[in-house]
N, C-alpha and C positions, 0 to 999 in steps of 0.2 A: 386156545385159538390156533388154528393151523396157519402155517406160514405160506403166503401166496407164492406161486411159481415165479421165479425170476425171469426177466426178459432175456432172450437170446436171439440175436439177429438171424433171420432165415437165410439159408443158402439160395433161396429163390427170391431174393430181394428185387423189387421193381427197378427197372433201368431208367428211372425218370430224370436222372442227372446226365444222361448221355449228351455229349456235345457241350457240356458246361465245364468251367474251370473254377477250382476252389483253392483257397489258401487257408491253412489251419495253423495258428500259432500255438506253441506248446503241444504240438501234434505227435510227439514221440513217446508219450506215456499217458496213462490214465484216460481221462475223458477225451483229451485231444486225440490220442491214438485211436480210441474207439470211434470217434467221429470221422477221422480221416479214413479209416478202414471201411466204415459204412458208406461214405460217399464214393469211394472207389468201387465198392460192390454194386452201387446203384448207378454206375456209369460215368462218374465225374473223373476228370483229370485233376489230381490233387497234389499241391505242394505243401510240405510240412516245414514250418519255420520253428526251430528249437535250438537251444544252446548245445544240446547233445542229441544228435540225430540217430544214435544207434538203434533206438526203438521205433523208428519211423516204419509204418506198415508197408508191406510189400506192394509195389506198384506206385508208390508216391515219389515225388521229386523232393529229396531231402536237402534243405537249405539251412546251414548252420549260421545262426545269428542270435544275438541277445537283444531283447526288446527294449533294453535301456540304452542301446547304441543307435542313434537316429540314422547315421550313415549306413550302418549294416542293415537296418530294417529297410531303408529305401532301396538298397542294392538287391536284397532278397525279394522284395515285392516286385520290383521291376523285372528281375530275372524270371520270376514265375509267370508274369504277364507276357514276357517276351517268348518264353518256351512254349506257352500254351496258345499264344495269339490273342488272349483275352483274359479277363478276370471277372467272374460273375458272382462269386460267393466268397465272403470273408468271414471266417469263424475266429474270433479273437478270444482265445482260451488261456493263453499263458498267464500264470499267476503263481504266487507263493503264499504261504500261510504265516500266521502270527498268533501267538497266544498271550494272555495276560490282560490285566486291567490297564487303565491309563497310566498307572504308576510304574508299570513293569517294563515299558519299552522307552528307550531314550529317543531324542530327536533323530539321531542317525538311523535308527531302525524304522521310525515312521517315514523318513524320507526314502529309505530303501524299498519298503513295501509299497508305498504309493507310487514310486517310480516304476515298479514292475506292473502292479495290478491296475493302475489307472493310466499313467502316462504311456505305458507300453501299448495300451489299446489306442490311445490318441495318436501315437507315432505311426502305428500300423494303418489306422484309418486314413490319416493324413496322406500317406503315400499310395494307399489303395484307391482313394476316391477318384482320381483322374481316370484310372482304368475302369472302375465300376460305372462311372458316368458314361463312358464310351460304350460299355457293354449294355447299359440300360437303353441307350438309343437304338442299339442294334437288335437287342432281344428284350423287349418290354415284358415286364412281369417275372423276369428270371434273375433279378439282381437283389442281393441282400447282404446285410451285415448282422451277425449274431454274436453277442457277447456272452461269455460264461460269467454269470453273476453268482448269487448265493442266497439261501434262506437267511443268511446273516444280514442281508440288506433290509429285511422286512420284519425280523423277529429279534428281540433282545436276547442274546446268548451270553452266558457268563464266560468270563475269561477270553473274550474275543473283541476287545475294544478297537484295536488297530485294524484287525481284519474286517470287522463290521463297518468301520468308517470307510475303508477302501471299497468294499462292495456296495455300500450305499452310494458312493460316488459313481460307481459303474452303472447302477440303476438310473441315476439322474442323467448321466452321460447318454445312456440309451434313449431316454425320452427326448432329450435335447437334439440328438442326432436324427432321430426319427422325424422331428418337426422340421429340421433344417433341410432334409434331403428327400422328403416325401414327393415334392413336386418334380424331382429329378428321376423319379422311378426307382429309388433305392429304399428298400424297406430295412428298418433297424429294430431288432428285438433282442431280448436276452432270455436265458434260462436261469432259473433259481434252484439249483440242486439242494437237497437236504444233505445230510452227511453221507458221502459216497464212499464205496469201498475202493479206494485208489491208493497208489503208492504213498501219497502225502499223508493220508489218514493212517496208513500202516506205520509210517515213521513216527507220527504223533502217538500212536498207541505204544510203540516200542519204548518211548521215553516215559510212559506213565509208571507210577509205582506198582500198580496192579493192572497190567494190560487186559487181562480177561474181564475184570470188573469194569474197566473203562469201556471196552467194546460193548458189554452188555448194557451199560448206561446209554451209550450212543444209539443202540438198537431200540431201547425202550422209549426214548423220547420221540421216536417217529411212530405214529399210530399203526402203521403196517407191521411194526415189530421187527424190522430188519433195516440194514443199510441199503441205500440206493445203489444200483450198479452203474458202472461207466457206460454200458450199452444202453441202459434206459435213458440216460442223459443224452447220449449220442442220437438216439431215435427222436428225441424232442428237438434237438438242434437241426437234424435233417428235415423234420417237418417244417420248422420255421424258415428254412432255406429253400424249401420246395415250392412249386407253383400251387400246391394244395393250400398254401398259406398266402396266396397272392393278395388277399385283403387284410393281412395281419401286419401291423406295424405299431411301434411304440408299446409293445406288450411284453410283460414279464411272465414267462410260463414256469410255474412251480413244478418241480419233479422231486418231491420231498416226502413221499409216503404219507401225506396228509398233515405234516408237521405245522404248516402255517395256519391252515383253516379249521382243522378238526380239534375238538375237545372231547374225546371219548371218555366214558365213565371208566374209572379204574377197575381192573379185573379183580374180583374177590379172591 
């Protein structure tokens, strides 16, 4: 089976985000950086909120903040809205990984991961919502929140108990927020990537006993036979944030190479 061509964003990207302002958490690396860069290319003014902003894409407003610090998140969100004059799009992407069964992580690690992966989104949304509501009144159809969730929310993966629990909470949070804010003109969706070729996965592979064998196993469990790219996930996020998805809310968009829904026959 030949490997499909991987997605690369076009230099001739549409400018459909012109006049809009976005905030991307975890936007200095991986999926977040790919998303921030794509939104800039499509005309948006973009703020990146990250603990380490060195990798923030060119043309973005880099805001150093930790999503576990409520005061820092509030300050960063308010600054982005103040600098841009509005906030139309929130991409809540910041997150950390975890491996192991329920026996392998203590309470402190559970609290740490949930604090970043779930409460980090809650804090960001809490402080962004007043700005998003105002923007929704001024620009109906242009306001959205998109969460980076995971295939781990909908498929049982071995050695991912804590991570799966956190992403399951993100999926439920997405649905609840979509119901809460639909009447305000704020759409809320999430993307569910499969295993993506990101710095976090690279670190995971580096810690494996046989990194090459582990990478091959991760590729093989996705029916397309390869890892998802950060650019592919960014394209899905941009779609959900765009007016092309103006009737889409409460939706989890899988970008997983067919991992969730397909059961292909084994190759002889």
